[in-house]
FITOR-965088 format. One line per 5 residues: their letters; for each residue x, y, z of C-alpha. Coordinates in pm, whole numbers, plus 50000, padded with zeros to 5 digits. Layout:
A) X/Y/Z; ...
***
This chain:
MLTPS) 83424/10296/92283; 83532/10647/92188; 83324/10929/92324; 83159/11138/92051; 83335/11452/92172
VAGMP) 83683/11319/92092; 83634/11051/91824; 83783/11138/91488; 83952/11459/91599; 84186/11579/91323
NQLRD) 84563/11593/91335; 84644/11920/91515; 85001/11986/91402; 84939/12193/91092; 84982/12525/91275
AVSPY) 85268/12415/91504; 85574/12635/91540; 85811/12340/91495; 85887/12236/91135; 85931/11882/91266
LRSHA) 85576/11877/91399; 85440/12030/91079; 85609/11753/90879; 85368/11512/91055; 85061/11723/90987
DNPVE) 84949/11499/90700; 84985/11173/90894; 84658/10986/90950; 84755/10975/91320; 84546/11216/91528
WRAWG) 84852/11395/91664; 84838/11647/91947; 85110/11899/92035; 85269/11897/92380; 85065/12061/92652
PGPFA) 84811/11982/92926; 84526/11916/92679; 84627/11566/92565; 84654/11443/92924; 84308/11579/93008
EALER) 84174/11404/92698; 84339/11077/92800; 84193/11103/93149; 83844/11154/93006; 83883/10853/92776
DVPVM) 84077/10639/93028; 84354/10561/92777; 84732/10603/92794; 84925/10877/92619; 85178/10777/92352
VSIGY) 85450/11045/92336; 85676/11033/92028; 85985/11254/92052; 86219/11338/91764; 86364/11624/91561
STCHW) 86379/11739/91201; 86715/11593/91103; 86664/11258/91277; 86689/10989/91007; 86506/10712/91196
CHVMA) 86235/10957/91299; 86158/11004/90930; 86175/10629/90872; 85927/10553/91149; 85701/10830/91021
RESFS) 85693/10672/90675; 85664/10312/90796; 85418/10345/91083; 85271/10692/91130; 85166/10707/90764
DPEVA) 84993/10367/90790; 84613/10409/90824; 84583/10084/91020; 84845/10194/91275; 84675/10532/91294
AQLSA) 84340/10366/91363; 84493/10156/91639; 84646/10465/91797; 84318/10657/91768; 84121/10379/91933
GFVSV) 84348/10314/92228; 84575/10614/92286; 84613/10989/92278; 84914/11054/92052; 85150/11344/92123
KVDRE) 85435/11452/91896; 85724/11647/92056; 86020/11827/91897; 86306/11757/92140; 86482/12076/92035
EHPDV) 86178/12288/92113; 86109/12111/92444; 86445/11987/92582; 86302/11951/92934; 86044/11704/92807
DSSYL) 86310/11512/92617; 86548/11498/92915; 86280/11379/93158; 86146/11113/92924; 86495/10997/92829
AAASA) 86566/10943/93196; 86240/10753/93227; 86316/10545/92918; 86648/10434/93066; 86450/10220/93311
FTEGL) 86320/10013/93018; 86595/10015/92754; 86971/10064/92736; 86968/10178/92373; 86850/10534/92417
GWPLT) 86801/10753/92112; 86543/10898/91878; 86269/10857/91787; 86187/10811/92154; 85855/10639/92218
VFVTP) 85715/10676/92570; 85384/10548/92707; 85246/10762/92986; 84945/10751/93219; 84692/11036/93198
EGRPF) 84853/11170/93517; 85184/11204/93331; 85374/10905/93473; 85580/10702/93218; 85530/10325/93242
YAGTY) 85699/10190/92927; 85938/10327/92665; 86151/10238/92366; 86302/10399/92060; 86245/10308/91695
FPPVP) 86001/10022/91638; 85987/09868/91287; 85663/09787/91101; 85740/09412/91125; 85946/09220/91384
VQGRP) 86321/09235/91308; 86600/09048/91493; 86415/09023/91819; 86276/09374/91806; 85893/09373/91812
SFRQV) 85693/09560/91554; 85527/09886/91652; 85182/09726/91630; 85294/09445/91861; 85411/09706/92111
LDAVT) 85077/09884/92090; 84897/09552/92144; 85110/09471/92449; 85064/09815/92603; 84690/09802/92546
DAWTT) 84672/09457/92707; 84870/09574/93010; 84654/09884/93042; 84327/09695/93031; 84413/09373/93219
RRTEV) 84709/09456/93446; 84645/09814/93552; 84780/09756/93902; 85120/09657/93760; 85116/09954/93524
DATAS) 85042/10194/93811; 85317/10043/94027; 85575/10081/93750; 85462/10436/93675; 85485/10533/94042
AVQEA) 85835/10390/94076; 85956/10579/93767; 85794/10902/93890; 85967/10871/94227; 86302/10809/94058
LAAGP) 86260/11109/93830; 86177/11330/94127; 86496/11213/94298; 86710/11302/93994; 86838/11136/93677
ASVTR) 87099/10929/93859; 86823/10743/94041; 86655/10619/93726; 86932/10567/93471; 87118/10239/93449
TAPPA) 87451/10397/93360; 87461/10716/93566; 87781/10923/93558; 88002/10925/93866; 87852/11144/94136
ADAGV) 88043/11466/94192; 88125/11580/94544; 87971/11926/94576; 88238/12019/94828; 88540/11910/94624
ALPGR) 88806/12171/94554; 88855/12263/94193; 89141/12067/94035; 89488/12200/93970; 89728/12138/93683
PELAH) 89820/11781/93788; 89457/11668/93789; 89388/11841/93457; 89697/11678/93304; 89576/11339/93426
AVARL) 89241/11399/93253; 89425/11485/92930; 89611/11156/92960; 89276/10976/92987; 89166/11146/92665
AAHED) 89493/11066/92491; 89454/10700/92582; 89134/10693/92377; 89280/10870/92074; 89249/10694/91741
REHGG) 89605/10756/91625; 89531/10624/91276; 89224/10830/91187; 89203/11094/91459; 88932/11155/91712
FGGAP) 88849/10947/92015; 88727/10591/92042; 88587/10377/91764; 88259/10389/91579; 88032/10576/91570
KFPTA) 88258/10880/91598; 88147/11232/91693; 88333/11565/91675; 88283/11628/92053; 88351/11999/92013
PAQLA) 88341/12093/92386; 88629/11855/92458; 88827/11999/92165; 88780/12350/92302; 88897/12236/92646
LLALG) 89213/12085/92497; 89276/12407/92304; 89249/12603/92630; 89505/12375/92793; 89730/12406/92490
AGGDD) 89701/12783/92500; 89807/12768/92865; 90130/12586/92783; 90036/12218/92775; 90211/12114/92454
GALEL) 90077/11759/92473; 89719/11882/92484; 89783/12115/92189; 89939/11837/91983; 89647/11607/92064
VSRTL) 89377/11856/91962; 89573/11972/91658; 89594/11615/91529; 89224/11560/91596; 89099/11878/91431
TRMAA) 89334/11842/91133; 89223/11487/91060; 88859/11576/91104; 88899/11859/90855; 89055/11623/90600
SPLRD) 88793/11352/90656; 88450/11275/90508; 88294/11433/90819; 88357/11772/90659; 88165/11881/90352
PVEGG) 88429/11994/90098; 88180/12183/89884; 87969/12399/90114; 88175/12391/90433; 88053/12272/90767
FFRYA) 88068/11938/90942; 87820/11654/90955; 87687/11534/91289; 87883/11209/91318; 88031/10922/91119
VRRDW) 87930/10557/91132; 88288/10429/91086; 88603/10508/91281; 88775/10649/90969; 88504/10919/90964
SEPHY) 88340/10765/90656; 87966/10711/90608; 87863/11030/90783; 87515/11089/90912; 87469/11386/90686
ERMLY) 87265/11621/90900; 87456/11942/90978; 87377/12084/91322; 87404/12447/91427; 87557/12362/91765
DNAQL) 87837/12144/91619; 87937/12392/91354; 87926/12696/91581; 88164/12534/91830; 88390/12398/91557
LLAYS) 88416/12744/91400; 88546/12864/91736; 88785/12569/91766; 88943/12611/91421; 88964/12987/91469
RLAVL) 89165/12939/91789; 89377/12662/91639; 89474/12897/91356; 89648/13115/91617; 89785/12843/91844
DPDAG) 89917/12613/91568; 89919/12809/91241; 90099/12528/91058; 89833/12269/91144; 89692/12094/90839
AAAVP) 89947/12233/90598; 90039/11892/90462; 89725/11693/90544; 89557/11746/90206; 89706/11892/89886
DAGAA) 89611/12258/89865; 89396/12339/89565; 89541/12689/89552; 89216/12875/89610; 89191/13190/89814
VGPTP) 89177/13155/90192; 88829/13025/90263; 88511/13090/90073; 88362/13433/90052; 87997/13477/90152
TSTTQ) 87895/13442/89787; 88103/13140/89692; 87976/12783/89655; 88303/12591/89690; 88607/12601/89912
AISSH) 88967/12491/89884; 89020/12129/89988; 89255/12234/90265; 89285/12143/90630; 89448/12468/90729
PARVA) 89248/12583/91034; 89189/12936/90905; 89038/12798/90584; 88832/12543/90771; 88697/12817/90998
AGVAD) 88609/13029/90697; 88425/12737/90539; 88222/12675/90852; 88134/13044/90882; 88024/13042/90519
FLSSR) 87802/12740/90584; 87641/12910/90884; 87577/13233/90697; 87471/13087/90362; 87280/12773/90463
LRTAD) 87155/12799/90820; 87082/13171/90840; 86710/13244/90820; 86552/13517/90610; 86530/13751/90909
GAFGS) 86890/13704/91020; 86894/13440/91295; 87005/13077/91259; 86798/12766/91200; 86870/12451/91398
AQDSE) 87003/12215/91132; 87010/12110/90769; 86854/11774/90694; 87046/11469/90573; 86777/11369/90324
STIDG) 86674/11533/89999; 86442/11440/89719; 86630/11319/89411; 86436/11198/89106; 86123/11182/89320
VRDEG) 86279/10959/89586; 86393/11049/89936; 86769/10998/89943; 86990/10987/90255; 87308/11183/90177
GYYRR) 87270/11176/89799; 87296/11554/89770; 87615/11567/89976; 87786/11290/89780; 87781/11510/89469
DAAGR) 88026/11781/89375; 87930/12145/89331; 87811/12097/88973; 87602/11796/89068; 87439/11984/89353
AVLDP) 87360/12285/89139; 87079/12098/88961; 86921/11975/89287; 86719/12138/89558; 86932/12130/89875
PPVDD) 86807/11934/90176; 86561/12136/90381; 86668/12345/90677; 86488/12329/91009; 86437/12704/91043
KVLTG) 86335/12682/91406; 86535/12951/91589; 86656/12828/91931; 86786/13091/92172; 87069/12884/92320
WNGLA) 87197/12741/91994; 87190/13088/91838; 87398/13201/92135; 87666/12950/92033; 87666/13085/91677
ISALA) 87677/13447/91795; 87975/13367/92022; 88168/13193/91747; 88106/13445/91470; 88176/13743/91696
EAGAR) 88503/13607/91836; 88628/13453/91511; 88522/13755/91309; 88713/13993/91535; 89020/13765/91537
HDRLD) 89038/13719/91160; 88930/14073/91068; 88604/13950/90918; 88370/14229/91013; 88100/14064/90802
WVEIA) 88094/13772/91046; 88062/14012/91339; 87775/14189/91166; 87599/13857/91104; 87633/13782/91476
RGAAD) 87497/14126/91558; 87196/14073/91334; 87109/13745/91506; 87152/13896/91852; 86935/14197/91773
LLLDR) 86662/13974/91634; 86658/13754/91942; 86663/14050/92180; 86362/14185/91995; 86167/13863/91939
HVTDD) 86271/13625/92218; 86254/13869/92510; 85920/13975/92654; 85834/14327/92763; 85902/14230/93125
GRLLR) 86246/14087/93037; 86167/13714/93028; 86360/13505/92779; 86177/13276/92536; 86318/12960/92379
ASVGS) 86209/12920/92019; 86042/13080/91720; 85983/13026/91350; 85950/13349/91157; 85744/13590/91365
TVSTA) 85568/13309/91555; 85712/13242/91900; 85678/12903/92069; 85513/12855/92406; 85811/12640/92512
VATLE) 85985/12783/92819; 86344/12905/92805; 86590/12676/92981; 86915/12731/93171; 87087/12640/92845
DHGLF) 86914/12929/92669; 87004/13180/92939; 87367/13076/92966; 87450/13025/92599; 87272/13341/92485
ASGLL) 87441/13541/92762; 87784/13413/92652; 87701/13501/92292; 87602/13853/92388; 87920/13895/92594
ALSLA) 88137/13781/92302; 87953/14022/92074; 87996/14304/92324; 88370/14244/92336; 88392/14227/91955
TGEAR) 88188/14542/91890; 88258/14749/92200; 87884/14791/92261; 87788/14781/92629; 87420/14709/92563
YAIAA) 87493/14347/92479; 87689/14292/92802; 87412/14460/93001; 87154/14223/92852; 87380/13924/92918
RSFVD) 87415/14020/93283; 87039/14038/93322; 86995/13684/93186; 87255/13539/93423; 87115/13732/93722
ACVPD) 86768/13599/93642; 86895/13245/93708; 86998/13337/94065; 86695/13521/94207; 86743/13774/94486
GADPR) 86677/13622/94824; 86702/13264/94696; 86952/13008/94820; 87271/13111/94635; 87351/12743/94577
IVVAP) 87040/12704/94362; 87056/12801/93996; 86735/12753/93801; 86576/12871/93481; 86349/13164/93573
SGGDP) 86054/12984/93415; 86092/12700/93667; 86083/12425/93405; 85821/12288/93171; 85485/12357/93341
VLVSQ) 85326/12027/93237; 85614/11819/93374; 85626/12025/93693; 85254/11982/93755; 85289/11606/93702
GVALS) 85590/11570/93932; 85818/11420/93666; 86045/11716/93588; 86416/11652/93639; 86580/11870/93902
SDPSE) 86885/11911/93676; 87041/11766/93364; 87423/11793/93366; 87485/11602/93042; 87693/11790/92784
GAYPS) 87855/11563/92532; 87770/11765/92222; 87735/12114/92367; 87739/12274/92715; 87476/12182/92972
GRSAV) 87266/12463/93112; 87474/12475/93428; 87804/12491/93241; 87661/12756/93009; 87558/12977/93301
AAAAL) 87895/12917/93467; 88083/13028/93154; 87880/13348/93123; 87922/13418/93495; 88299/13376/93471
TLHQL) 88317/13630/93187; 88098/13869/93387; 88343/13839/93677; 88626/13936/93440; 88435/14245/93329
TGEAR) 88281/14359/93658; 88521/14237/93926; 88223/14113/94127; 88326/13807/94328; 87973/13666/94326
YRSLA) 88004/13579/93957; 88326/13385/94001; 88182/13210/94307; 87880/13110/94099; 88103/12967/93825
ERLVS) 88319/12778/94075; 88017/12631/94251; 87853/12511/93932; 88174/12360/93798; 88253/12186/94126
EVAGA) 87928/11991/94095; 88060/11804/93790; 88432/11818/93867; 88468/11452/93960; 88270/11328/93660
ALDNP) 88451/11565/93422; 88796/11451/93534; 88693/11087/93500; 88528/11137/93161; 88634/11467/93001
LAYGA) 88495/11361/92664; 88141/11351/92807; 88186/11665/93018; 88392/11878/92783; 88240/12213/92874
GFGLM) 88283/12157/93245; 88639/12037/93184; 88714/12352/92983; 88577/12572/93259; 88807/12402/93509
VDLEA) 89097/12497/93283; 88984/12861/93280; 88930/12868/93657; 89274/12719/93725; 89452/12976/93506
PSTQL) 89542/13328/93624; 89252/13570/93585; 89378/13799/93308; 89223/14095/93129; 89352/14270/92817
VVVEP) 89182/14598/92727; 89271/14804/92421; 89126/15154/92418; 89105/15326/92082; 89069/15703/92062
TEADP) 88732/15824/91947; 88922/16040/91699; 89257/15902/91579; 89570/16115/91553; 89603/16199/91182
ADPAG) 89983/16211/91221; 90003/15855/91352; 90073/15582/91094; 89753/15384/91040; 89939/15056/91029
RDDRL) 90064/15097/91386; 89710/15131/91518; 89584/14830/91327; 89875/14611/91433; 89818/14668/91804
VRRAR) 89447/14591/91778; 89510/14285/91560; 89770/14152/91804; 89526/14187/92093; 89254/14009/91899
EVVRP) 89487/13713/91840; 89541/13643/92210; 89407/13300/92306; 89474/13206/92668; 89274/13029/92938
GTVVA) 89126/13257/93201; 89170/13559/92973; 88925/13811/92835; 89013/14054/92554; 88821/14375/92490
VLDEE) 88878/14640/92222; 88668/14955/92238; 88687/15329/92188; 88670/15595/92458; 88306/15675/92393
ALVAF) 88207/15310/92438; 88428/15293/92747; 88205/15544/92924; 87895/15331/92859; 88061/15025/93014
VDAGF) 88178/15217/93321; 87837/15376/93372; 87681/15027/93360; 87908/14898/93637; 88172/14710/93438
ELFAG) 88468/14805/93655; 88733/14657/93427; 88709/14968/93210; 88725/15230/93486; 89024/15461/93460
RSSLG) 89127/15347/93111; 89195/15587/92824; 89399/15611/92508; 89735/15782/92529; 89843/16032/92266
RVPTA) 89533/15966/92056; 89655/15618/91958; 89527/15274/92063; 89651/15185/92409; 89670/14840/92566
YLCRD) 89622/14758/92935; 89722/14409/93049; 89583/14325/93391; 89586/14028/93628; 89300/14018/93878
FVCRL) 89226/14377/93773; 89574/14499/93870; 89716/14645/93550; 90065/14698/93415; 90158/15035/93273
PVTAV) 89974/15097/92943; 90159/15041/92616; 90099/15165/92263; 90332/14949/92051; 90300/14587/91944
DELDG) 90646/14487/92068; 90566/14636/92408; 90244/14436/92429; 90428/14120/92325; 90675/14180/92607
LLLEA) 90396/14210/92861; 90231/13893/92730; 90557/13700/92769; 90586/13813/93130; 90219/13742/93217
***
């Protein structure tokens, strides 16, 4: 019997920050948003909590919403016997990670929607993914699952409590204790690998290459951008085999159905090994990293893709106002198309980036999976495009800021750099509290209560550092340093790196928060993200503590990354950077140029510096006025630098020991050959 105080409570998602949650606001299910309230309600009613986790561009999440959560009879069953909580996994990644680890004790087929049944004390005791409205091929219907859980709760509570306690203990011990297929444990004391070990890992990747269609493995097939970036770093360091491997992969991806030939950008993955039948959602994190990959490939292998697809003869890449792009696999054009997609489709009205564009659109009154994307530009012009999840995530925006800033500087696209600047300024204003704490998510001017994660701190810090190097503005590097330092509190054990918030407060209070989550197949884990930002800070400050932090974090996943570089691409890429010589290239431009100096000479030196792609290398271009701001803020790389003869002057340094400055492109090329 429902108590009068809670019976018939309305769906509470209408005012949620997350667009995914708001899309369920009209369900007859009495949804609650994540927080302590639903668990208190469940305790009062002595019923379990049903937690449903998904995200806006999840196809099967939408299917289950239409089939089950829109069914009044299912809603009544949920109201009578459960407290129902809807979670956006992108807004609350800690919740998703912890419950995924818990779900692995009950099912091998992890994915979304994730359906987890939890005691009022917060302990998971059963979980699954998508459940159909009727039994299909051995999979029970959702109503059958609800019946079984209700029966266990009311007649076998002792068994339920025992299972919940065991899962809670495993979660407290770490994800490897609860998952069935845990990654190989890394030896925290292992030395970082050298070139032979890295080459062996490349050979493992090459053994899984699909030589017919490109990419790795069979179906389904993902772009795995972190692994592509790691291979590019190895190629830039002289590993021709790695460069050939990644060039083949990226070229074939660009010429495949995974890439949208009309609006630019890449879809999330393909169902078939030939990249056909894409899942048509377009994610911010994939496209940001792929923009960076194709931008670097354009320098390292400028002939890549020249013959993969007949060139339509259009100008190089779309401009910010165009709606089509040349059907070309040339990396510079692919990069331009991705940048156009980010700026024209995912950029929000106030200048940041939404999380993704949906795969479904409404065509002739019917929801259609991929129908919009299967049309050409003219066919799309008469349709409303699929909706964009305009939820602004700090970490994912950091990836976009990094890519647009670096690629924009490299390809002389100042508009890309300015777009990155706009996003960074918005986040610094809206996602940072007055006392300097970082926040995770917002929609418009409304900021989520979700805590910022290690991922947010590391990825945003790296984005700000890339923007600082592209613009010459010290304020972005200063902010980045503060976010990394916040993850290693003064007086704390230097081996411990944690998000300053300490994790999701509900999970922490319930004792089911994961101590760490090193997974990083699609984009860097929080620990790899912090390590990458720390390594760049070492290059700019000379402070050994930052390099030590990066080495320590990378060593924790070194064994797993060498065994499975595809699943640990970011960690693998960091090992490449740490193995390479620590190199810094600084170009100082005069605040006032010499009017007698040919303008072309100045531009050529700066452009050549911007093109440098090498592992373990940081490139900075700034004028003498900006130089003072960096030095005053403690960035020792810039101390003692100046322009000579009122012309741009390049300093090439290894471990902060610099060669004599040069002012001509051929002189810089000579130094680069010797380095």
